[in-house]
N, C-alpha and C positions, 0 to 999 in steps of 0.2 A: 310182672310187667307194668308199667306206668302208662295210662292211656293219655294220648294228646290229639289236639285238632290242628290240622294244617290250614295255613292261609297263604294266599299268593300276594306277592307285591305286584300293584298294578302295571308298573312300568317294565316289568320283567318281559312280558309279550312284545312290546314295541322292540326292546333291545335285541330279542332273538332275531326278529325280522330285520333289525339294521346291522347285523354282525357284531354286537357288542360281546355276544357269547358263542363260544364254541363248546358246546356241552360234551362233545366227545373227548375234548383233550384240555380244557381248562381245569384249573385247580379249584375245586369247590371246597369251601371251608365253612366251619361253623363258628359262631360266636354266641355268648350267653349274655342275656339281659334279665335283670330282677323285675320283679312285679312292678315296681314304680316306674320302669323305663319300658313300657310295652311299645313293641314295634306297632305301625299302623300301615295300611296297603298302600298309602301315598309316600311313604319313605322310599328313597331311590338308592342311596349308597349307604355303606357302613358308617360312615361319619354322622349320618343322620341319628344314629342310635347312641345311647349310653350303655356301654357293655360292662360286665363285671370284669375285673382285672386284678392282678395279673393272671395270666394263664398258666404260670409255671408250675402249678400242682396238677395240671391236666395232661394225661398222657399223649394225647394227640387230638387234632381237631380238623383234620383233613379227611375228606371222603375219598375212597376208591372206587371207581367205576366198575360194576359188574358187567354192564352192557350198555351200549349207545348204538342203536341200529333201527332200521325202518323195516317194515314188511306190508306190502299192499299199500303204501302211503301212510301208514301208522308208524310214527317214530315214538320210540320208547327210551328213556334214560333210567336206568336203575343202579343203584349204589350197593356195594356189600355192606351189611350191618356194621354199625361203628359203636365200638365199646369205649365209653368214657371212663376212665379210671383216675381217681385222685391219687396222687403219688408225691410223697414229701410234704404232705399237709392237705388240709380241707380245702374243698372247692366252695366258695361263698354262695349264698343263696340265690338261686335263679329260678325263673318261671318259663322263660322263652330261649328255644334253640333257634338262632336264625341262620339261614343258609345264603352264603354270598360267594361271588365269583372273585377269588384272590388274584387271579390272572388279569381280569379286566382293570382297565386303568384307575378307576375310582373305586373298586371293591363294590361293584353293583349288586344289589339285593335281589335275592331269588323268592323267598318266602320264609316261613317261620312255623315252628310247632308251639302250641300253647298247652303247656301241662296242667293248667287249671289252678295250681297252687305252687307255692315255693318248694323246690327241691335243694337239697344240700348232699355233698358228698365228702364223707369223714375220709380221712387218709386210708387208702386201701378200697374204699367202696367204688362200685362200678354202676354205670347206667347205660344199657343198651339201647340204641336207637335202631329200630328194626324197619327195614324199608320193604314195602311190599313189591313181590316179585313181578306184579303186573306194571310197574313203573312208577318211579317218584314223579317223572314228568311224562305226560304223552302229548304229542302233537298230531293233528291231522288235517 
């Protein structure tokens, strides 16, 4: 397992409050960025980033919601673990996995994982993004 550090996009909180995100039903997708193209907390939309491309050798980039619910005023959004598989060729070096709302009008950003150094996936290799069952996002 490869360790990573999660960081939040600052505008995400405001956009939740202003209905730009419907976390229970919107399509949350990932993008990959190389070390030289680090996201920063003040980025707002996918177009602010330089992502590696094409993604044709990546099996899937869409997250599947495991749960989206609240209990006693605490909302939790959890995703099923995502297995990235290089298929039909290698996936170029990347360091950051960026989460964005593909349903929102401008592909608004949510946050990113920093893996600390470049990763590559040779044809057939996989990387599993494991989400904490305590919730990818919690709001109260």
